[in-house]
C-alpha positions as CSV (number, residue, x, y, z in Angstrom):
1,M,48.4,-10.5,-73.9
2,R,51.3,-8.2,-72.5
3,L,51.7,-6.7,-75.9
4,K,47.9,-6.1,-76.6
5,S,47.9,-4.3,-72.7
6,L,50.8,-2.1,-73.6
7,F,49.4,-1.3,-77.3
8,L,46.1,-0.4,-75.4
9,G,47.5,1.6,-72.9
10,A,49.7,3.5,-75.8
11,A,46.7,4.1,-77.6
12,V,44.5,5.6,-75.2
13,S,47.6,7.8,-73.6
14,A,48.4,8.8,-77.1
15,S,44.5,9.6,-77.9
16,L,44.0,11.5,-74.9
17,G,47.5,13.6,-75.1
18,A,46.5,14.6,-78.6
19,L,43.2,16.0,-77.5
20,A,45.2,17.8,-74.4
21,L,47.4,19.6,-76.8
22,T,45.0,20.7,-79.1
23,T,44.4,24.7,-77.8
24,P,41.0,26.3,-78.1
25,A,40.6,29.9,-79.7
26,N,41.1,32.6,-77.3
27,A,37.9,33.2,-75.6
28,Q,38.9,37.0,-75.1
29,S,39.1,37.8,-78.7
30,L,36.5,39.5,-80.6
31,T,34.5,37.3,-83.1
32,A,31.7,37.2,-85.3
33,I,29.6,34.6,-87.2
34,T,28.2,36.2,-90.2
35,G,25.8,35.2,-93.0
36,G,24.0,32.1,-91.3
37,R,20.5,31.3,-90.7
38,V,20.5,32.0,-86.6
39,L,18.1,30.3,-84.6
40,T,18.3,32.3,-81.5
41,G,15.9,30.2,-79.4
42,A,13.3,32.9,-79.6
43,S,13.5,33.9,-82.9
44,V,14.9,33.4,-86.5
45,I,17.1,35.8,-88.0
46,E,18.2,35.2,-91.6
47,N,21.9,36.6,-92.9
48,G,22.5,36.9,-89.2
49,T,25.5,38.2,-87.3
50,V,26.6,36.8,-83.8
51,V,29.1,38.8,-81.9
52,I,31.1,37.1,-79.0
53,Q,33.6,38.2,-76.7
54,N,34.9,37.6,-73.1
55,G,33.1,34.1,-72.8
56,R,29.5,36.0,-73.5
57,V,27.1,37.0,-76.5
58,V,27.7,40.8,-77.4
59,S,24.9,41.2,-79.9
60,V,22.6,39.1,-82.3
61,G,21.2,40.7,-85.5
62,S,21.4,41.3,-88.9
63,G,24.2,43.7,-88.7
64,A,27.8,43.8,-89.9
65,A,30.1,42.6,-88.0
66,P,32.4,45.0,-85.9
67,S,35.7,46.3,-87.0
68,G,38.7,44.0,-86.1
69,A,36.4,41.3,-85.1
70,R,37.6,37.3,-86.6
71,I,35.1,36.6,-88.9
72,I,33.5,33.3,-89.3
73,D,31.8,32.8,-92.9
74,A,28.3,31.2,-92.0
75,R,26.7,31.6,-95.3
76,G,24.8,28.6,-96.0
77,K,24.8,27.5,-92.3
78,T,22.7,27.1,-89.4
79,V,23.8,29.2,-86.2
80,T,22.3,27.8,-83.0
81,P,22.9,28.0,-79.2
82,G,24.8,25.0,-77.7
83,L,22.3,22.3,-77.2
84,V,21.9,21.3,-73.7
85,A,21.4,17.8,-72.7
86,V,18.9,16.7,-69.7
87,D,19.0,13.2,-67.8
88,A,22.5,12.9,-68.8
89,V,25.3,10.4,-67.0
90,L,28.0,12.6,-69.0
91,A,31.6,12.9,-66.9
92,V,30.2,10.2,-64.4
93,S,29.7,7.1,-66.4
94,E,32.7,5.7,-68.8
95,V,31.8,2.1,-69.7
96,G,28.4,0.9,-68.5
97,S,29.7,-2.7,-68.0
98,V,32.5,-1.8,-66.3
99,S,31.5,-0.9,-62.6
100,G,34.6,1.3,-61.6
101,T,34.2,3.7,-64.3
102,G,30.4,4.5,-63.0
103,D,29.6,7.2,-60.6
104,S,26.4,7.9,-61.3
105,S,24.6,6.0,-58.6
106,N,24.9,4.6,-54.9
107,S,23.3,2.0,-52.7
108,A,24.6,2.9,-49.5
109,N,21.5,3.2,-47.1
110,S,22.9,6.3,-45.0
111,I,23.8,8.1,-48.3
112,S,20.6,8.6,-50.4
113,A,19.0,12.2,-51.2
114,S,22.7,13.5,-49.9
115,F,24.3,11.9,-53.1
116,D,25.9,14.6,-54.9
117,V,27.1,13.5,-58.4
118,S,29.1,16.6,-58.6
119,Y,31.8,15.2,-56.6
120,G,32.5,12.4,-59.5
121,L,32.9,14.3,-62.4
122,D,35.4,13.5,-64.9
123,P,36.8,16.6,-67.0
124,W,38.9,14.3,-69.2
125,S,36.1,11.2,-69.6
126,I,36.1,10.4,-73.2
127,G,32.5,10.8,-73.7
128,L,32.4,14.5,-73.5
129,P,34.2,15.5,-77.1
130,V,31.8,13.0,-78.5
131,A,28.9,14.6,-77.1
132,R,30.5,17.9,-78.0
133,L,30.8,16.6,-81.4
134,G,27.1,16.7,-81.5
135,G,26.3,20.1,-80.5
136,I,26.2,19.5,-77.1
137,T,27.5,22.6,-74.9
138,R,26.0,22.4,-71.2
139,A,24.1,18.9,-69.6
140,V,22.1,18.2,-66.8
141,V,23.8,15.3,-65.0
142,T,21.0,13.2,-63.1
143,P,22.1,10.4,-60.6
144,S,20.8,6.8,-61.7
145,H,18.3,4.8,-60.2
146,S,16.1,1.8,-60.8
147,G,13.7,2.1,-63.2
148,G,15.1,5.4,-64.6
149,G,14.9,5.9,-68.3
150,D,17.8,6.0,-70.9
151,G,21.0,6.4,-69.2
152,H,19.8,5.3,-65.6
153,D,20.2,1.8,-64.2
154,H,17.4,-0.5,-64.1
155,Q,18.2,-2.9,-61.0
156,D,15.3,-3.8,-58.8
157,D,15.1,-3.1,-55.9
158,S,12.1,-4.7,-54.8
159,D,13.7,-7.9,-53.2
160,F,15.4,-5.9,-50.4
161,A,13.3,-2.8,-49.9
162,G,12.8,-1.8,-46.1
163,V,14.6,-0.8,-43.1
164,G,18.0,-1.5,-43.2
165,E,21.3,-1.2,-41.2
166,G,20.7,1.6,-38.0
167,G,17.2,1.8,-38.5
168,L,17.6,3.8,-42.1
169,Q,15.9,3.4,-45.2
170,S,17.2,1.0,-47.3
171,P,17.3,1.7,-50.3
172,G,16.2,5.3,-50.0
173,L,13.4,7.0,-52.1
174,F,16.0,9.3,-53.8
175,A,18.5,9.0,-56.0
176,G,20.6,12.2,-55.3
177,Q,21.2,15.3,-56.3
178,A,21.9,16.5,-60.2
179,A,24.4,19.1,-61.3
180,I,25.1,21.3,-64.3
181,I,28.2,20.6,-66.5
182,D,29.9,22.5,-69.4
183,L,31.5,20.2,-71.8
184,G,34.6,22.7,-72.6
185,Q,37.9,21.1,-72.7
186,G,40.2,21.4,-69.9
187,G,39.6,23.4,-66.5
188,D,36.7,22.8,-64.4
189,I,33.5,21.7,-65.8
190,L,31.2,22.1,-62.6
191,V,28.7,25.0,-63.6
192,K,26.2,24.2,-60.7
193,P,25.9,21.4,-58.5
194,R,22.6,20.2,-56.2
195,V,20.4,21.9,-58.8
196,A,17.8,19.0,-58.3
197,M,16.6,15.8,-56.4
198,V,15.6,12.9,-57.8
199,A,13.3,10.5,-57.2
200,P,11.5,7.5,-59.0
201,F,8.0,6.9,-58.9
202,G,5.6,4.0,-60.8
203,E,6.8,0.5,-60.6
204,A,10.3,1.5,-59.9
205,G,9.2,3.7,-56.6
206,A,6.8,0.9,-55.8
207,G,9.4,-1.8,-55.5
208,I,11.7,0.6,-53.4
209,A,8.6,1.3,-50.9
210,G,7.8,-2.7,-50.4
211,G,6.0,-3.6,-53.4
212,A,2.7,-1.1,-54.0
213,R,2.4,2.5,-55.2
214,G,0.3,3.3,-52.2
215,A,3.0,2.4,-49.9
216,E,5.7,4.5,-51.5
217,F,3.3,7.6,-51.3
218,V,3.0,7.1,-47.6
219,Q,6.8,6.7,-47.3
220,F,7.3,9.7,-49.2
221,K,4.9,12.0,-47.4
222,E,6.1,10.9,-43.8
223,T,9.8,11.0,-44.9
224,L,8.8,14.8,-46.0
225,A,7.2,15.4,-42.0
226,E,10.5,14.0,-40.6
227,V,12.6,16.5,-42.6
228,R,10.5,19.2,-41.1
229,L,10.5,17.8,-38.0
230,Y,14.2,17.7,-38.1
231,A,14.5,21.5,-39.6
232,R,12.7,22.8,-36.8
233,N,14.8,20.5,-33.8
234,R,17.9,20.5,-35.2
235,A,19.4,21.4,-31.5
236,A,17.3,18.4,-30.1
237,Y,18.6,16.2,-32.6
238,D,22.0,17.2,-31.8
239,R,21.4,16.1,-28.5
240,A,19.8,13.0,-29.2
241,G,16.5,14.8,-27.8
242,L,14.6,13.8,-31.1
243,R,12.8,10.4,-32.0
244,D,14.7,8.2,-34.1
245,L,14.4,9.1,-38.0
246,S,14.7,6.8,-41.1
247,L,17.0,9.2,-42.8
248,S,20.9,9.8,-41.9
249,R,21.9,13.8,-41.2
250,A,23.2,14.0,-44.4
251,D,20.0,13.0,-46.2
252,L,17.8,15.2,-44.1
253,E,19.7,18.3,-44.6
254,A,19.8,17.5,-48.1
255,L,15.9,17.6,-48.2
256,I,15.0,21.0,-46.5
257,P,15.1,22.7,-49.8
258,V,12.8,20.0,-51.5
259,A,10.5,20.0,-48.7
260,E,10.2,23.9,-48.6
261,G,9.8,24.0,-52.4
262,R,13.1,25.5,-53.3
263,M,14.6,23.0,-54.8
264,P,13.0,21.1,-57.9
265,L,12.1,17.1,-57.5
266,I,13.0,15.4,-60.5
267,V,10.2,12.7,-60.3
268,T,10.2,9.3,-62.9
269,A,6.8,8.6,-64.0
270,R,5.3,7.0,-66.8
271,R,1.8,6.1,-66.7
272,A,-1.1,8.6,-66.3
273,A,-2.5,7.6,-63.2
274,D,1.0,7.8,-61.3
275,I,1.6,11.2,-63.2
276,R,-1.7,12.5,-61.4
277,Q,-1.2,11.4,-58.1
278,V,2.6,12.6,-58.4
279,L,0.5,16.0,-59.4
280,R,-1.8,15.5,-56.3
281,L,1.3,15.1,-54.0
282,A,3.2,18.2,-55.0
283,R,0.0,20.1,-54.4
284,E,-0.6,18.6,-51.2
285,E,2.8,19.1,-50.0
286,G,4.0,22.5,-51.6
287,L,6.9,20.6,-54.2
288,K,8.1,22.0,-56.7
289,I,8.9,18.8,-59.6
290,I,9.6,18.3,-62.6
291,L,8.5,15.0,-64.5
292,D,10.8,12.7,-66.2
293,G,9.3,10.1,-68.7
294,A,5.9,11.0,-68.8
295,E,5.3,8.7,-71.6
296,E,1.6,8.9,-71.3
297,G,1.7,12.2,-70.2
298,W,-0.3,13.3,-73.4
299,L,-3.5,11.7,-71.4
300,L,-3.4,15.0,-68.9
301,A,-1.6,17.5,-71.0
302,D,-3.8,20.1,-69.5
303,E,-3.5,19.2,-65.9
304,I,0.3,18.8,-66.2
305,A,0.0,22.1,-68.0
306,A,-2.2,23.6,-65.3
307,A,0.2,22.8,-62.6
308,Q,3.1,24.7,-64.4
309,V,5.1,21.3,-64.3
310,P,8.1,20.7,-67.2
311,V,8.5,17.4,-68.4
312,L,11.5,15.8,-69.6
313,L,10.8,13.6,-72.7
314,D,12.6,10.7,-74.7
315,V,10.3,11.0,-77.8
316,L,11.0,7.9,-79.1
317,N,9.4,5.7,-76.3
318,N,6.2,5.3,-78.1
319,L,5.4,1.4,-77.6
320,P,3.5,-0.2,-74.6
321,S,6.8,-2.0,-73.8
322,N,5.2,-2.6,-70.4
323,F,1.8,-1.3,-68.1
324,E,3.5,1.7,-67.4
325,M,3.5,2.7,-71.1
326,R,0.1,1.1,-72.5
327,A,-0.8,4.5,-74.1
328,A,2.6,5.8,-75.3
329,R,2.7,7.8,-78.5
330,M,4.8,9.4,-80.8
331,Q,2.6,12.6,-80.5
332,N,3.3,12.9,-76.7
333,A,5.7,16.1,-77.2
334,A,3.3,17.9,-79.9
335,V,0.1,17.6,-77.1
336,L,2.1,18.6,-74.4
337,N,3.7,21.4,-76.0
338,A,0.0,22.2,-77.5
339,A,-1.3,22.4,-74.1
340,G,1.6,24.5,-72.7
341,V,3.7,22.5,-71.0
342,V,7.4,23.5,-71.1
343,I,9.3,20.1,-72.6
344,A,13.0,19.4,-72.9
345,I,13.6,16.3,-75.2
346,K,16.2,13.6,-74.2
347,G,19.2,12.2,-76.2
348,S,18.4,7.9,-76.7
349,D,20.3,7.5,-73.7
350,G,22.1,9.2,-71.1
351,G,26.1,8.2,-72.1
352,G,27.1,7.4,-75.2
353,R,23.8,8.0,-77.5
354,V,23.0,11.4,-75.5
355,R,23.9,13.5,-78.9
356,E,21.0,12.3,-80.5
357,M,18.7,14.5,-78.9
358,R,18.8,16.6,-81.9
359,Y,17.7,13.4,-83.9
360,N,14.7,12.7,-81.4
361,A,13.6,16.6,-81.9
362,G,13.2,16.1,-85.6
363,N,11.3,13.0,-84.8
364,A,9.1,14.9,-82.9
365,V,8.9,17.4,-85.5
366,S,7.7,14.7,-87.9
367,H,4.8,13.8,-85.2
368,G,3.6,17.6,-85.3
369,L,5.7,19.5,-82.5
370,P,6.6,22.5,-84.1
371,Y,9.9,23.5,-85.6
372,A,10.6,26.2,-83.1
373,A,9.5,24.1,-80.3
374,A,11.9,21.4,-80.8
375,I,14.9,23.8,-81.0
376,Q,13.7,25.4,-78.1
377,A,13.1,21.9,-76.5
378,I,17.0,21.2,-76.9
379,T,18.1,24.4,-76.0
380,V,16.3,27.2,-74.0
381,N,14.0,25.2,-72.3
382,P,16.5,22.9,-70.5
383,A,18.3,25.9,-69.1
384,R,15.0,27.5,-68.1
385,I,13.6,24.4,-66.4
386,F,16.8,24.3,-64.5
387,G,16.8,27.9,-63.1
388,M,19.1,29.0,-65.6
389,G,17.0,30.5,-68.0
390,G,19.3,33.7,-69.9
391,Q,22.4,32.4,-68.6
392,F,22.9,29.9,-71.6
393,G,20.8,27.7,-74.1
394,E,20.0,30.7,-76.2
395,L,21.7,33.7,-78.4
396,R,21.1,37.0,-76.7
397,P,23.2,39.5,-75.6
398,G,24.6,38.5,-71.9
399,A,24.3,35.0,-72.1
400,A,27.3,32.5,-72.1
401,A,28.4,32.4,-75.9
402,D,28.2,28.6,-76.2
403,V,27.6,28.9,-80.1
404,V,27.3,25.9,-82.9
405,V,27.7,26.5,-86.4
406,W,25.9,23.6,-88.5
407,S,26.3,22.7,-91.8
408,G,22.6,22.6,-92.4
409,D,19.1,22.1,-90.4
410,P,20.7,20.8,-86.7
411,L,17.5,18.3,-86.7
412,E,18.7,16.4,-90.1
413,P,20.8,13.4,-89.1
414,L,23.2,14.1,-92.0
415,T,24.2,17.9,-90.9
416,I,27.4,17.9,-88.9
417,A,28.5,20.8,-86.1
418,E,31.4,22.7,-87.9
419,A,32.2,24.8,-85.1
420,V,31.8,24.9,-81.2
421,F,32.0,27.5,-79.0
422,I,31.8,27.1,-75.4
423,D,31.8,30.3,-73.0
424,G,33.5,31.6,-75.9
425,Q,36.3,29.1,-76.6
426,E,36.3,27.4,-79.9
427,Q,36.6,23.7,-79.2
428,P,38.6,21.2,-81.3
429,M,36.5,19.1,-83.7
430,T,37.9,15.7,-82.5
431,S,37.6,12.5,-80.4
432,R,39.6,9.7,-79.0
433,Q,37.4,7.7,-81.8
434,F,38.6,10.3,-84.5
435,L,42.3,9.9,-83.4
436,L,42.1,6.2,-83.3
437,R,40.4,6.4,-86.8
438,D,43.1,8.4,-88.1
439,R,46.0,6.9,-86.5
440,Y,45.2,3.4,-88.1
441,A,43.9,5.1,-91.7
442,R,47.6,6.0,-92.6
443,P,49.6,2.9,-94.1
444,G,52.9,2.3,-92.2
445,T,52.0,4.3,-89.1
446,L,51.2,1.0,-87.1
447,P,52.3,0.8,-83.4
448,P,55.7,-1.2,-82.9
449,A,54.0,-3.9,-81.4
450,Y,52.2,-4.8,-85.1
451,N,55.8,-5.1,-86.3
452,R,57.2,-7.8,-83.8
């Protein structure tokens, strides 16, 4: 047992050390990616040239490479912006079955809306290189909650819903605040904290509120009323001159931008009836919302489009696995897009399989989503949904130089990323898994423990 522990520790150390010693290309150098089929996120350029320098895209077009530039020959290949994952737990969840490696959820009743995942980010997470090899260069890291999709937890809160210690909501209606990260090797991966608030509705939200959907909506509206009361009377709150409130001060402060319509609220809602009520709630309360899941969204596509509400989709959720998804279908993405809804396509979960987002986009194309819309749903749209349009997720002058050179069509499973740039730095095309594979593939190079 001791030898096994020593070996595992040595393997992890060697693998992480090898990754750390891999030095990316200098982001300051002038680099031109030439001859490829360039999907900018807004258009297609055959035999295109993408020029990057100082961490930014300098130009995109069909002209020749500038003098003195390092040339990357992309003939016969496809060049795209880096993919942008949504609803991810990258860098905050290492091994789902090991609780000590997870920082994506919180159960303290005094910290719910104020829970900030950005403080738990691990730039050395071994999941980041795996996602990067799948062409992902940025991600929206989202707090987990009961009933969430993909990378979220699925605990049942219905047994302990209500008022907890100190008179505070227990558990809270809110899971916490999302953050945007980049997947570049080394350095600070945080791009922007507190980009959205997260809250479950539907069955999960009903369980938190006491067992019924109507209870959650009433409690939600009362919570917003308390937040607005607090915002108008901070001085009275400080001198204990305000009535008791059901949230801690930290949560009240965190919810002010939501109540004022400045911070988007990511709402998990699956069935059409729940989606319609959430849209109504947003109108009545002046909220800026993002739908997450929306498996029956196609039934209300025109209403969602009219409300200008974007949707985060797992396009493979096409089976009626519960009463919230009786009308789920593979054409959901195509119908929503045709109605004018801005969609972002998620991976198969928020962690280890988040890189499958491009496969899911390909599945959506096979069920009616236009190819260009599928590319936008994994690049441009996620950036725009979270207020970062023009900054990354597309190839345009001035945008971050997040660029991927693919061996072929990025929506085809057999295609691989051959080069990945993040903020102009070329990333190592390896991972801990690859390093371990190579280590044991060579005869005579087993660790000393195996020779005893």
